[in-house]
C-alpha positions in Angstrom: -0.2 -0.1 -0.1 1.5 3.4 -1.0 2.1 5.9 1.9 -0.8 8.2 2.9 0.0 11.7 1.6 -0.1 14.4 4.5 -2.2 17.2 4.1 -1.8 19.6 7.2 -2.4 23.3 5.7 -4.4 24.5 8.9 -1.6 23.1 11.2 1.0 24.8 8.8 -0.7 28.1 8.7 -1.0 28.1 12.8 2.3 27.2 13.2 3.5 30.1 11.1 1.2 32.5 12.6 2.6 31.4 16.0 5.9 32.6 15.0 4.9 35.7 13.5 6.4 34.9 10.0 5.0 36.1 6.7 4.5 33.4 4.0 7.6 34.6 2.1 9.6 34.3 5.4 8.1 31.0 6.2 8.8 29.5 2.6 12.4 30.9 2.8 12.9 29.1 6.2 11.2 25.9 4.8 13.4 25.9 1.5 10.3 26.2 -0.7 8.9 28.5 -3.1 6.0 31.1 -2.0 3.5 29.7 -4.4 4.3 26.0 -3.2 3.8 27.2 0.5 0.8 28.9 -0.5 -0.8 25.6 -2.2 0.3 23.6 1.3 -1.5 25.9 3.3 -4.6 25.6 1.3 -4.3 21.8 1.1 -4.0 21.8 -2.7 -0.7 20.2 -1.9 0.4 17.6 0.4 3.6 18.5 2.6 6.6 16.9 1.1 9.3 15.0 3.0 11.4 18.0 2.7 9.1 20.3 4.3 8.5 18.0 7.5 12.0 17.7 8.1 12.6 21.6 7.8 9.7 22.0 10.3 11.5 19.6 12.8 14.8 21.0 11.9 14.2 24.8 11.7 11.6 25.2 14.3 11.8 21.8 16.5 8.4 20.6 15.6 7.2 17.3 16.7 6.0 16.0 13.3 3.7 13.6 14.8 1.6 16.6 15.6 1.1 17.2 11.9 -1.0 14.2 11.7 -2.9 14.5 14.9 -4.4 17.8 15.7 -8.0 18.4 15.9 -9.2 17.1 12.7 -10.8 13.8 13.9 -12.2 15.3 16.7 -14.2 17.9 14.9 -15.1 15.5 12.2 -17.0 13.3 14.6 -18.4 16.3 16.2 -19.8 17.7 13.1 -21.1 14.4 12.1 -23.3 14.2 15.2 -24.3 17.9 15.0 -25.5 17.4 11.2 -27.4 14.1 12.2 -29.7 16.6 14.0 -33.2 16.2 12.1 -33.0 20.0 11.9 -30.7 19.6 8.8 -32.7 16.8 6.7 -31.4 16.3 3.5 -29.1 19.3 3.8 -26.6 17.6 5.8 -23.2 17.6 4.2 -21.5 14.3 2.9 -18.6 13.0 5.1 -15.9 13.9 2.8 -17.0 17.7 3.0 -16.9 17.5 6.8 -13.3 16.1 6.7 -12.3 19.1 4.3 -14.0 21.5 6.6 -12.1 19.9 9.5 -9.0 20.0 7.8 -9.1 23.3 5.9 -11.5 25.4 8.6 -11.0 24.2 11.8 -12.1 27.5 13.4 -15.3 27.9 11.0 -16.0 24.3 12.4 -15.8 25.2 16.2 -17.7 28.1 15.6 -20.5 25.8 14.1 -20.5 23.7 16.8 -20.8 26.4 19.3 -23.7 27.6 17.3 -25.4 24.4 17.2 -24.9 23.8 20.9 -26.5 27.0 21.5 -29.3 25.8 19.6 -29.8 22.5 21.5 -29.9 24.3 24.6 -32.4 26.9 23.1 -34.5 23.8 22.4 -34.4 22.4 26.1 -35.2 25.7 27.5 -38.3 26.1 25.2 -39.2 22.3 25.9 -39.3 23.5 30.0 -40.8 27.2 29.4 -43.5 26.6 32.0 -40.4 26.1 34.4 -38.4 29.0 33.2 -41.6 31.5 33.5 -40.9 33.5 36.3 -37.3 33.7 36.2 -35.5 37.1 36.0 -32.4 35.5 34.1 -33.2 33.6 31.1 -29.9 34.3 29.3 -29.0 31.8 26.6 -25.7 30.4 27.3 -23.9 27.2 26.7 -23.8 24.6 29.2 -20.6 25.3 31.5 -19.8 21.5 32.0 -19.9 21.0 28.1 -17.8 24.1 27.8 -15.0 22.7 30.4 -15.0 19.4 28.8 -14.6 20.7 25.3 -11.7 22.8 26.5 -9.8 19.6 27.7 -11.1 17.6 24.6 -9.4 20.1 22.0 -6.2 20.8 24.4 -5.9 16.9 23.6 -6.3 16.3 27.5 -2.6 17.7 28.0 -2.0 21.0 29.6 1.7 21.6 29.3 2.5 24.3 31.8 0.5 22.6 34.9 1.9 19.2 33.8 5.6 20.3 33.9 4.8 22.5 37.4 3.3 19.0 39.0 6.6 17.2 37.7 8.9 19.7 39.4 6.7 19.7 42.6 7.3 15.8 42.8 10.2 14.0 43.9 11.4 10.5 43.2 12.9 10.2 46.8 9.8 11.4 48.6 6.5 10.1 48.8 3.7 12.2 47.5 1.5 12.3 50.8 4.8 13.8 52.7 5.5 16.1 50.0 1.8 17.5 49.9 1.9 17.6 53.8 4.9 19.7 53.8 3.6 21.9 51.0 0.5 22.7 53.2 2.6 23.4 56.1 4.4 25.9 54.1 1.0 27.4 53.5 0.4 27.3 57.3 -2.1 25.0 57.2 -2.5 22.0 59.3 -3.7 18.4 58.2 -6.3 16.4 60.0 -7.9 13.1 59.0 -11.8 13.4 59.6 -14.8 11.4 59.0 -16.9 14.0 57.0 -16.4 15.3 53.6 -13.8 13.9 51.3 -11.8 17.1 51.6 -12.7 20.3 53.5 -10.6 23.3 54.0 -11.4 25.8 57.0 -9.8 28.9 55.6 -10.4 30.8 59.2 -8.5 28.2 61.2 -6.3 26.9 58.2 -7.1 23.2 58.7 -7.5 21.0 56.0 -9.5 18.0 56.7 -9.3 14.8 54.5 -11.7 11.7 55.1 -10.6 8.9 56.9 -12.6 6.5 55.1 -11.1 7.0 51.6 -8.8 4.9 50.2 -5.0 6.0 50.5 -4.8 6.9 46.7 -8.0 9.1 47.1 -6.4 11.0 50.2 -3.1 11.6 48.3 -5.2 12.9 45.2 -7.3 15.4 47.4 -3.9 16.5 49.4 -2.6 17.2 46.1 -5.5 18.9 44.7 -5.5 21.3 47.5 -1.8 21.8 47.2 -2.4 23.0 43.3 -5.3 25.5 44.7 -2.9 26.8 47.4 0.4 27.0 45.8 -0.2 27.2 42.2 -3.0 29.5 42.0 -1.5 32.0 39.6 -0.5 29.5 37.1 -4.0 28.0 37.1 -5.5 31.7 36.8 -3.2 32.4 34.0 -4.4 29.3 32.1 -8.1 30.1 32.6 -7.2 33.4 31.3 -6.3 31.9 28.2 -9.2 29.7 27.8 -11.5 32.8 27.9 -14.6 31.3 29.2 -17.9 32.4 28.7 -19.0 32.6 32.3 -17.7 32.4 35.8 -19.4 29.3 36.5 -17.5 27.5 33.6 -14.1 29.0 34.8 -15.0 27.7 38.4 -15.8 24.1 37.0 -12.4 24.4 35.0 -10.2 25.4 38.0 -11.5 22.1 39.7 -10.4 20.5 36.6 -6.9 21.9 36.4 -6.4 21.2 40.0 -7.3 17.6 39.4 -4.8 17.6 36.4 -2.1 18.8 38.7 -2.8 16.2 41.4 -2.7 13.4 38.8 0.8 14.9 37.2 2.3 15.4 40.7 1.1 11.8 41.7 2.4 10.2 38.7 5.2 12.7 37.3 5.2 12.6 33.3 8.6 11.3 32.4 9.2 8.8 35.4 5.5 7.5 34.7 6.0 7.3 31.0 9.2 5.2 31.6 7.3 2.9 34.0 4.4 2.5 31.6 6.6 1.3 29.1 8.8 -0.9 31.4 5.7 -2.7 32.7 3.8 -2.6 29.3 1.2 -0.6 30.5 0.0 -3.0 33.4 -2.5 -0.9 35.2 -2.2 -3.0 38.7 1.7 -2.6 38.6 1.6 1.0 37.8 -1.1 1.5 40.6 1.0 -0.3 42.9 4.3 1.6 41.9 2.6 5.0 42.2 0.3 4.5 44.9 -2.7 5.3 42.4 -6.0 3.7 41.8 -6.5 1.9 38.5 -8.7 4.8 37.3 -6.1 7.5 38.1 -3.3 5.4 36.0 -5.8 4.8 33.0 -6.6 8.3 32.9 -3.0 9.5 33.4 -1.9 7.2 30.6 -4.5 9.0 28.2 -2.7 12.3 28.9 0.8 11.2 27.7 0.7 13.4 24.7 3.7 16.0 25.5 5.3 17.2 22.1 8.7 15.3 21.7 7.7 12.6 24.4 4.6 11.1 23.4 3.4 7.7 24.9 1.1 5.1 23.3 -2.1 7.2 22.0 -4.9 6.2 24.5 -8.7 6.7 24.7 -10.0 6.6 28.2 -13.8 6.7 29.3 -15.6 6.2 32.5 -19.4 4.9 31.9 -22.0 4.6 34.8 -24.7 1.6 34.9 -26.9 3.5 32.5 -24.4 3.7 29.9 -23.8 7.5 30.4 -20.4 8.5 29.4 -19.3 10.7 32.4 -15.5 10.9 31.5 -14.0 10.9 27.9 -10.9 11.5 26.2 -9.3 10.2 22.9 -5.7 10.8 21.7 -6.7 8.2 19.1 -9.0 8.5 15.8 -11.9 6.9 18.0 -14.0 9.7 19.2 -17.1 9.5 21.5 -20.7 10.5 21.4 -21.3 13.9 22.8 -25.0 13.2 23.2 -26.5 9.9 24.4 -24.8 6.5 25.5 -21.8 4.4 23.9 -22.2 1.6 21.4 -23.6 -1.4 23.5 -21.6 -3.8 21.7 -18.3 -2.2 23.2 -17.1 -4.5 26.1 -17.2 -1.6 28.8 -20.8 -2.4 29.1 -20.3 -6.0 30.0 -17.6 -5.3 32.5 -20.3 -4.8 35.1 -21.2 -8.5 34.6 -17.7 -9.5 35.8 -16.6 -7.1 38.5 -12.8 -6.9 39.2 -12.1 -8.5 36.0 -10.2 -7.1 33.1 -12.2 -7.5 29.7 -10.4 -7.7 26.5 -11.9 -6.8 23.2 -10.7 -6.4 19.4 -13.0 -3.8 17.8 -13.4 -2.4 14.3 -15.4 1.0 13.7 -17.6 1.7 10.7 -14.6 3.7 9.1 -12.3 0.4 9.1 -10.0 1.5 12.2 -9.1 -1.1 14.8 -8.9 -0.9 18.3 -7.7 -2.8 21.0 -10.2 -2.4 24.1 -9.7 -3.1 27.7 -12.4 -2.7 30.3 -12.8 -3.0 33.9 -15.9 -2.5 36.7 -15.0 -0.3 39.5 -17.0 -0.2 42.8 -16.2 2.6 45.5 -17.8 1.4 48.9 -19.3 4.4 50.8 -17.3 3.5 54.1 -20.5 2.4 56.2 -23.5 0.0 56.0 -26.1 2.8 54.9 -23.9 4.7 52.7 -24.2 4.4 48.7 -22.0 2.6 46.6 -20.7 4.0 43.6 -20.3 1.5 40.7 -19.0 2.2 37.1 -16.7 1.0 34.5 -13.6 2.4 32.8 -12.6 1.7 29.6 -9.1 2.1 27.9 -7.7 1.2 24.5 -5.4 2.0 21.5 -5.3 1.7 17.8 -4.5 -1.9 16.9 -0.8 -0.9 15.7 0.2 -0.1 19.3 -1.6 -3.3 20.8 1.8 -5.2 21.1 3.0 -2.7 23.6 0.5 -3.8 26.2 0.6 -6.6 28.2 -3.0 -7.2 28.1 -2.7 -8.1 24.4 -0.4 -11.2 25.0 -1.9 -14.4 23.5 -4.4 -12.4 21.2 -4.5 -13.0 17.6 -4.2 -9.5 16.5 -4.1 -10.5 12.8 -7.3 -12.7 12.7 -10.1 -10.8 10.7 -13.0 -12.7 12.3 -11.7 -11.7 15.8 -12.8 -8.1 15.6 -16.1 -7.0 17.0 -17.9 -4.2 14.9 -18.7 -1.3 17.2 -19.8 2.2 16.3 -19.8 5.7 18.1 -23.7 6.0 18.8 -26.4 4.6 16.9 -27.6 8.0 15.7 -24.9 8.6 13.4 -23.8 4.6 12.9 -23.8 3.5 9.4 -24.0 -0.2 10.0 -27.3 -1.6 9.0 -27.1 -5.1 10.3 -26.6 -4.4 13.8 -28.6 -6.6 16.3 -28.2 -4.0 18.8 -29.4 -1.0 17.1 -31.5 1.1 19.5 -32.5 3.8 17.0 -32.4 4.6 13.3 -29.6 6.6 12.0 -30.8 10.0 11.5 -29.0 10.5 8.2 -30.4 7.7 6.5 -34.0 7.1 4.9 -35.9 4.1 6.1 -37.9 1.6 4.4 -40.9 -0.1 5.9 -42.4 -3.5 4.9 -45.4 -4.5 6.7 -45.7 -8.0 5.3 -41.9 -8.9 6.5 -40.0 -8.6 9.4 -36.2 -9.2 9.6 -33.8 -8.4 12.6 -34.8 -4.7 12.6 -38.6 -3.8 11.8 -37.2 -1.3 9.2 -34.7 -1.3 6.3 -31.8 1.3 6.0 -31.3 2.6 2.8 
């Protein structure tokens, strides 16, 4: 198979603008003519090997970023948006969406913002009787979705926060001691209690951590508070750059950034990356080595996207018992549904049937991409007989080309065609017409109904 041509005009323009160079100066640095650069920036020509090497040599660019970027995320989100019945037959074809994602990512993001605003307006209208009488009926995006998209389009890697956490960590000192000492420098004393998971009494300068929580959770909460007390200037600067639309979004994002610092301090980037490669991404071994939970390790693996030192690109999700995705991130081409649940054929749903056991799956999406998927059901006890128990499943996976780097793929025939289960993103946009678990018809396709014949589904997808 001939090598795939690399079209990365948007990334090329973005790089030039960040460097503050004119097309003429940029072309000279790359060793190409001005018309040739113009054609590459407009995706009329692919990037040549000479240009890719020049980008690495002249500007120190991690060339793997050229083929990663936001394109797959944008295309997946655009497909979901255009599956809205609002568009009907006017929905663009997939090749057109790919062109928009590659050539006009700014336009694509603006369109997605508009569609989200439309969806929320429809939801507000549906509950107008409840909204009547309120003084503030201003339309705005959901703060939770806005924050989720911030991390989504940062590739779930925040460089400044990650490096600050790495500087804070020490291979000779355990994180609990480091965090306790950092609190002491802030004149905050630590107390183990029985109340909330974490509670700071600012007047008396006392931080209380729940004694019922697991040790990994206690350490994580300590590091979270350390981030808020010692890294506030960095967190606020990062929030300023994000330009959130509301104070509520900004406040939620600050929690996310403090959590990011906590995870990165508990599992410092380079040390964790080396350990992940040495253990072949054995979650239990990594959890034991770093004093973290399985979920914390899986989430951290999905953030190893530092330019020049990237780990295996993973996807990571957390799913509740109703099938709702409560955490999602993907550094792979696999993107998750923004609305609704995940594909029922995915092994993350079966994990609830076998708690405590790792489930392995080889899966193929409708676009022909193949993945190695790992799922595990997790239970968090409430610490008392009448306390509620939290149950959810986590999913971790990578494209099949990276599967051999995972200990969990040992003994599996990664080349057997029949070994791959057909999965999708969500029924609303899935193109498969023979799925026995389809919940709703695809919104982009017309249906044929035959009252005299019943097959697997009560309709036929054209």
